[in-house]
C-alpha angles and dihedrals in degrees: 000000000000098000091183089067089058129086119240108235137183122248090248089069087074095062111103095018120121111217114210090191136016117190130187114205100197094180095061098025093242131138121200119201108190122199134159093272097051137283133304113214127200115197145116125253099232122228139168124298098013144074134206116190140169101259101186144334118216115198132026108300085207089069088077094061127096097003129083117265106248099186140011123186137174129198134167145182135189136218143159135263135187087264098046130278139350135201127198113202117187122195116194118194123185132196133161088268094059147280129302120194115197114195122196127188125206125192127181143148085262096263097083139066119272095178131114122237125219116193135173124221116195115231119254 
C-alpha cells in the first residue's frame, strides 16, 4: 500500500460510515475499514529504533461491519521503559452491535514516533 497517496484523517471521520469489511492484518499491524467511499487504514509508518504494534482487540471486530459507526474515540498515555519511552493508544469504536476497543503499544528510544496513523484511500 502506498500510504503517501492517502490522506491523514481524524478518528471522527469514521462516525456515520458503514463498513462492508473490517480486516486485521496481524502480521503487518494494520487494520483496514472498507466502506462505499474507500478504505480507512490504521497502521504505523515504521522507522528506526521503535516499534508500534496492535497489543489487543477487545470485542468482536465484525460488530463494526454492515451497521453505521455511532462513535469513535481516541485516547493515549505515555510512560517509560528500560529502553526509552512508550505510548499506549486506545481506539474505541461503537456500532449498534457493540463496542470494539483497539489497543496499540508504541516503544522507542524516545526520539522516534510511537503514534498510530489513520489514513483514508478513496475508492477507485
